[in-house]
N, C-alpha and C positions, 0 to 999 in steps of 0.2 A: 504493500500500500504506500509506504514511504517513497519507494522508488517511483511509483506511478505519479505521486504528487510532485516529486522532483522533476520528472520529465515534462509534466504538464506546465509547471511554472516556467521551466526553461523554454518550452515551446511558445508560451504566451509572451515571454520577454522578447524572444526573437521576432515574433509577429509585431509587437509594439515598436521595436527598433526599425523594422522594415517599413511599417506605416509612417513612422517619423521621417525616414529618408525619402519616402514617396511624396510626403507633403512638401518637403524642402525642394525636391525636384520639380514638382508641379508649380510651386510658387516661382521658382527660378525660370521655368519655361514660360509661365504666364507673363513675367516681367519682360522676358526677351521678346515675346510675341507682341506685347503692348508697345515696346519701343519700335519694333519693325513696322507695326501697323500705322504708327504716327509718322514714320519716316524721320525720327530724330526728335530732340527735345524742343527745338524752335525757340529756345530761351537765350540765344546768343545775342548780346547787346552790340551796339555799333562801336566803331573806332577800335577794331581789333587788328593785331598783327599775326598773320598765319605762321605758325612755327613748324618748320620741317627739319626734323632731327635725323642725322645720318650716323646712326650708331651700329646698326645691324644690317645684315644682308637683306635685300628686299625680294620677296617672292613674286612670282608672276601673278598668282591669284591670292587675294586677301586671305590671310590666315593659313595658307597652304605651306606650313612649316613642319618638318619631320619630328621636331622635339616637343610638339604641343602636348601639354598635360593640363589636368584640371587646376583651376585657381578660382577663388571666390572674387578676385579682382583681375579678371583676365585682361591682357594687353592685346589690343588689335594690331596685327601685323599687316599693314596696308600693302596691297599688291601694286605693281608698276602702273597698270591701267587705271586703278582707282586713284592713285596719287596724281597722275597726269590730269584726269578728269576733274578732280577736286581743285587743283591749281587753276585750271581753265574756268571753272565755275566761279572761283574767287575773283577772277578778273572783272566780272560784271556785278559783283556783290558790293554794294555801297558800304557794308559794315567792315569790309576788309580794306585796310589802308596800305598794307605792304606785306612782304614775306621776309621772314628771318630764317635764312638757310644756316642751320647750326651744324657745322661740319665736325664729325667725330672721326673715328678710325674706320667706320664702315662706309661702304659705297655700293651702289648698284653695279651690275655687270656692264660690259661694253655697250651693247645695243640698248639696254635698259636706260643707261645714262642719256642716250640720244632722245629717247621718248620723253624723259623728264625735262631735258633741255628745251625741247620744242614747246612743251607746256609753259615753261618759264619765259620763253620768247613771246608767247601769246599773252602772258600776263603783263609783260612789260609794255606791250602795245596799248594797254589800257591806261597808260600814263601813271601807273602805280610803281612803287619802288621795290627793289630787292636788295637786302643787306645780307652779306655772308660773314660769319665769324668762325674762326677756328683757333683752338689752342695749338693745333698742328694740322696741316693739310697733307693728306696722302695724295698721290697723283690722281687717284680716282675721285676723291672728294673735291680736289681743286678743279677737276674737269667740269663739275657742276657749279662750283663757286665762281668760276670765270664769267658766268652770265650775270652776276650781280652788278648793280649800279655802284656799290662800294664794297670792297673786300677788306675786312678787318682781321688782324692777326695779333695774337698774344705777344707781348714784348719778348718773352723768352721762348716763343714758339718758332716754327719754321715751315717752309713749303718744300716738300720732298719733290725735287724736280731734277731727276737724273737720267730719264729715259727708261724705256721698257727692257725687261730681261726675263728669260726663262730660267728656272732652277729645277733640275731634275735629279733626284737622288739615285745613285746606282749602288746596289747592295750586293753585288756578286762576291766581293771579298769578305763581307760580313757573313754571307751565306756559307762561304767556303770554311770560315772559322768554326761555324757551328755544325757543319756537315749537311746543310740543307741544300737541295737542288730542286729544279723544276724541269719537267719534260715540257718543252715549249714548241709550239707549231703555229705558224702564221702564214697568211696569204696577203701579199701586197708589200712591195719594197719599202713603202713609206709607213707601213703599219708599225708604229714604234712603241705600242703599249707594253711589249714584253722586253724592250731593251734594258731597263733597269735590272732585270733578272738574268740577262745573258751577256751583257757587255759592261765595260767600265767607262764608256763615254758615248756620246751621241754618234750615230752613224752619219755619213755624209748626206744621205737622203733625208734624214730627220733634221739635220742642220739646215738643209736647203728649204724645206717646207716651213720650219719654224721661223727662219730669218725672213722669208717672203711675207708670211702672214703678219709677223710682228711689225715689219716696216710699213705695211699697208695700214694697219690700225693706228700705228704711231703717227703716220702722216696725217690721218684724219683727226687724231687727237690734237696735234699741233695746229692744224688748220682752224679747228673750232676755237681754240684758245686765242690764236692770233686775231681772228675776226672779233671775238668778244672783247679782247683787251686792246684792240687797235695796235697790235704789234706785228712784226713780220715773222714769218716762219724761220728764216735763217737766224734771226735774232734769238728766237726761242731755242733753236737747236744749239746755238753757241752757248747759251746759259746751261743747258743740260749736259752737253758734251764736255764742258770744262768745269762742271760742278761749281758754278759761280754763286749759287744761292745756298749759303751755309747757315745763315741765321736770319732773324727777323729784319735786321737792318738791310741785309742784302736783298731780301724779297721786296722791301720798300724801294730801295735804290733802283732795282731792275724792273720796277713797275708791275710786279706780279700781284702786289697788294696795294691798297690805297692808304690805309691808316694802320698804325701799330698802337693798339689799345688793349687794356684789360677788359674782360667780359662785362664787369659792372659799369664801366664807362661807356661801352657800346650800348648797354641797356639804357643809360641816361640819354644817349644820342637819339635812340629810337623813341623814347618817351617824349622828348622835346619835339620831335618831328610830328608825333601824333597829337599831343595835348598842349604843347607849348611849355611844358614843365619838365625839367631834367630829373625825372624820378628814376630811381634804380629798380623800379618794378614796372616794366612796360606791360601793356595789355596783351600778353602772348596767348594765343589760342592754338592748342595742339591740332595738328593735321588730322589726327584720329577723331577728336571731338567734333571738328568742323565737318568731317566726312559723314559722321552719324547724323548731323543736322541737315545736310544738304543732299545726301545721296538720293538719286532719282528713284521714284517709286515705279514698280512694274506696271506696265499697261496691260492688264489682264483682259481688256476688251479686244485686243488684237488677237485674231485667231491663229495667224501664222507665227512660227517661231524660227529663230536662228540660234542654233546651239553652238556655244563656244566650249570646246573641250581643251582643258589645260593639261598638256602632257609635259609635266615639269619634274625634273630629277632623273635619277638613274632608272633604267629599265631592268626589272628583275622578275624572278619567278616566285617571289615570296608571297605567302598568303597572310602574313602578319599584318593586322590593321595598323596603318600609319598614313600620315599625310606626307606630301613632298617627295614621293617616289611614284614610278609608273609600274604598277603591278600588272603582269600580263593578263591573268584571268579576270581581275577586277575591271580592267579597262575593256576587255572583250565583252564582258557582261553589260557594261555601261553603254557601249556602242550598239549592242543588240537592242537595248531598250530604246535608244535614239532612233535606230532604224525602223522600229515598229511604231514609232510615234508619227502618225499621219500629219500632224500639225507642223512638224519640223521640215522645213523646205531646204535649208542649207546648213552645213556644218563647217565651222571654222576650227581647225586643229592648231592650237598654239603650242609649238614645240620649243622647249628650252631644255635640252637633254644632251648629255655626252654619249648616250647609248647604253648598251648593256647586253643582256641575254638575247641571243638570236632566236631562241624558242619563244620568249615572251614577245619580241618584236614581230615575229611571224604571226602570232595569235592576233595581235592588234591590227596588223596589216590586212589579214583575212577579213576581219570584221569591217574595216574601212572599205574594202572592195565590195563586200556584201551591201554595205550602206549605199554605195554609189549605184550598184545594180538595182537597188530599190527606187532609184530615180532622184536621190538627194545629191546636191552639189557639195563638193568637198574642196575647201580652200585651206591652204596651210600658211600660217604666219610663223616665221622663225624668230626666236629671241636671241639670247646671247650665244646659245649653242643649238645646233641641229646636226649633230655629227654621228657618224657610224650608225648605230641602231636608231638614233634620232632622225637621221636622214632616211633610213630604211622605211620607217612608218610614214614618212612624208612623200615618198616618191610617186605615189599614185594619185596625188591631188589634181583637181582640174586646173589649179593655179597655185604657184608657190611664190610667196613674198618673203624677202629677207631684208635686214638692215645692211648697210655697206660693211659694217664691222662684225656681222654675225660670223661665228666660226662654224663652218659646215663642211660637208664632204666626208672624209675619212672612211671611204667605202672600202672596207677590208675586214678581216676577221682573224681571231687567234684563239688558241687553246693553251691553258697552263694547268699542268697536273703536278702536284708536289711529289718529289722523289725522296722518300724518307729513309731509304735503306742504309746509306752511309751514316746518317745521324744516329739512327737506332743502333746499328751494329758497332760503329767505332766510338761514338760519343757516349751512348747510354748503355751499351752492352745488352741490347734487346735483340733476340734472334727469332726468326720464324721458321718453322718446318711445315710442309704442306702435303696434301693429298688431293688429287683431282681426277675427274673422269675423262679429261681430254687435254690436249697440249695448250689450249687457251684458257682452261678453267681457272688457273691461278695467275693469269697474266692481267695486264692493265690495272694493277694495283700500285699504290705508292710504296709498298713494302719491299719490292724487288727491283733491281736494275732492269730497265727496258732494253729489249734486243732490237735488231734491225727490223724484224717483222712488225713489231708493235709500232715502231717509228713510222714505217711506211703506211700502215693502216691509219694512224692518227693524222699524218700529213695529208693523206688522200681525202679523209673526211673533212679536214679544214679547207682544202682546195675546193671540195664539192660545195661547201657552204659559201665560199667566196664566189663561185660560179653562180650559185643561186642568187646571191646579192646582185651580181651584174645583171642577171635576167630580170630581177625585180625592177631595177632602175631602167633597164632597156625598155621594158614594157610600159612603165609608168611615164617615162620622159620621151618616148618615141625616138630612141637612139638605137644604133646597132650595138651589139655586144662589144665589138672592137672600139667603138666610139666611147662607150662607157669605161672600158678598161683603160683607155688612154688618159682619162681624168680621174680614175679611181686609184687602185694600187695602195689604198690606205692613206692617201694624201689629203691634208686639210687645205681649205680655201677660205678666203674672206667672202662675204656675201656679194661684194662687188665683182670679184673674180668668178665666183660661181655663176653669176648671171651671164658673164661673157662666155662661159663654158657650156651653158645650157642646163645646168643643174638647178637654176632658179629662174623664174619668169620675169619678175620685176622687183625693184627695190621699193619697200613700203612697210609701214607699221601695221599694228593690229587693226587700227581703225580703217585703214585702206582695205584690208582683207575682209572686214565686216561689211563694208560698202559693196565690195565685189560679190559677196555672198548674197546680199540683198538683191542686187541686180540680176544675178543668175537665177535666184529663186523666184523672181518676179513678185516679191512681197512689197506691197504699198505700205501697209501697216504691219508691224511685227514687234514681237518682244524677244529680248535676248534672255536665254536661259544658260547659265554657266554650270559646267561640270568639271570635276566631281564635286558633289556637295561636301562642304567642310563641316565636320561635326562641331556643334557648339559645346561649350565647356560642360554643360549639364549632361548631355548625351555621353560625352567622354567619361564623366564621373560614373554614370550608370554602368557603362561597359566595364570600367575598371572594378567597380564594386561587384559586378556579377561574374567577373573572371573572363569576359570576352577580350579584354586587353589587360596585360600584365601591368598593374599599377606601379609596383616596385621597379620594374624594368624601365617604364616610362620616366619615372622620377630620376632614376640613376643616370639615364641618357641625358636628360636635361641638365643635371648637375655636372656631368662630365663635360658637356659642351660648354657650360659656363666657365668651368675651370680651365679648359684648354684655350678658350678665346679664339684668336686668329689661327691657332693650330688645329681647331676642330675639323675643318674641311679635309685636312691631310689624314687625320685619324679615321674619318669616315671613308676615305678612299682605301686605306689599308683594310678596314673592316669589310668593305665591299669585295675586295680581292679574295679575302678569306671565305666569303660566301658564294663565290662564283661557281656555277654549275654549267657544264657543257661549253659549247663554242660561244665566244663573246664578240660583239661588235661594239667596241667602246673606245673612247679617248683615253690616253694614258695620263692626262693631266687636266687641271682646271686653270685657265688663264686668268690672272688678276693683274691689276696695275696699281696696287696699293704701295 
């Protein structure tokens, strides 16, 4: 009897706890729905300064970040498109007097910077002002700051202006010390993803492609800064080549900045400009809060839809719930849903990906082809990257748009399998003995040295996948196999060069792609629906509480990313290599200009 009462009380307590959590969840969802239905608070007063902080990487789609976890005070991570549209809305908003571009160590990617720059240009046409301040400007943050009417710099800060460079770690000697090896197979002379594991320096092919791409995007970088600052490109090249800007006084002397001031004094300057009083507390309005107030409401009366599918991050075969990656099965299911929606007339695929799993890429491409066969138009808009697997899924679009500095191409594949026999035998003293039913039963494992037969089979499989890649591009772009091979071989191209080579149709941003989708779909009135749907914090909490997502893993990943800071992307790259399965179509690096 006592045991019965004990279990009964425990059951009741568990039920009460569950009901309490359910009430909290419903209250949170109700609040979120109320905010959404009203389109924001509408309580923003006049005479505001829009505050754009550049501290973190900017996703393509708002809140599409891989380390998202529950918080009672979640921070909105605005996407590139929403930032640009919010800035342009502010141009016509009488409440907004100017923009404060607060430059930290974060900055958007290459093509994302161009999108935000164009929005800032539009804002300036409204005769409003933009002030930029930085304790320190990276080359990426300075690229945006150059558009400002006045650029302020901390007296003990600097502008990092040294030119672009690639840094690629080569680990073959380290691997040799610990007895680790990889069985490596690749197709494409320029496919350099495996070089750090089989060479001690870059190959000449890799140096050639890196140098050409880097010089093209650097030339664009200098052109934009020269135009914004009314300086010449040779002048800027001389500053960088001779490293003339070494401290704040140099940046001022060489006209990279306008004023050297502390942050508090810059606040006073802005306050006086807005209110006539040199207050140290200017009326700063965060970009996120302003976005919530002015974000456009959905026109549900429009029957036709244009679907924007954000393919952002690495392409993989994982089924673990997460944002900021392109999971093959998840995206295939999503595209099938869009295909079966009769109201969707056109689809814009926004690709910002260095590639990844060939299997996952193939699943996505198959669904995109099925979607087209259903009569829907497919337009691709390329972001910072649309390389390797990222180009694979883009190749069959009706039209492909890229920015001039988009990194694209890299049409090639590779396979890497760890060879653990020497490390296990010589370093750890672990030995395997085997039995098998045939000569291949114990082969293709990491525990034994591979022989010539295995090498031939694996290389043939890699070559076959490369041939398949060529066929995909050939069919999608209307080129012969030989024409595709001539511009493939794993080589990367800028968007501008890719257009000349026939891999891209036109240069243009996401808005241009949406307009094309509208015209091809014949939609007079339409509403945009964005995919994938990003889970709100309450849904995320519910999944973590019910075990659908590992709460401890989510929190530990976020904590690790916070601790690693700028090193986090490199950790993620190593982590992704560890999880690779099968043949890969992926870039070996992520290019930044910080």
